C-alpha positions, 0 to 999 in steps of 0.5 A, spaced: 360 367 619 360 360 618 352 360 617 353 366 611 358 362 608 354 355 608 348 359 606 352 362 600 355 355 598 348 352 598 345 358 594 350 357 589 349 350 588 342 351 587 343 356 582 348 351 578 343 346 579 337 350 576 341 352 570 343 345 568 338 343 562 333 337 563 333 332 558 326 332 554 323 325 554 317 322 550 311 321 555 309 315 551 316 312 552 316 313 559 309 311 560 308 305 555 301 303 557 295 303 553 290 306 557 285 311 557 290 317 559 295 315 554 289 315 548 287 321 550 293 325 550 295 322 543 288 324 541 290 331 544 297 331 540 293 330 533 290 337 534 294 343 531 298 347 535 296 355 535 300 360 536 299 367 539 304 373 540 303 377 546 308 383 548 314 379 544 313 373 547 310 367 543 305 362 546 303 355 543 297 352 545 292 347 543 284 349 542 279 344 545 272 344 545 267 346 540 
């Protein structure tokens, strides 16, 4: 009986933690170094975001390449 109650309590705690929204952070504030990684990401963000709707779900994506 104690095992079932413990399992239910743990499951409820996991579900509660799952539904707490996470804060959105800016990559460039978290990673302030000026290097190739951040330069490449900034270059990617300069491109426009394309959208497509599939089965009533809107997807946003970047296109790269030629």
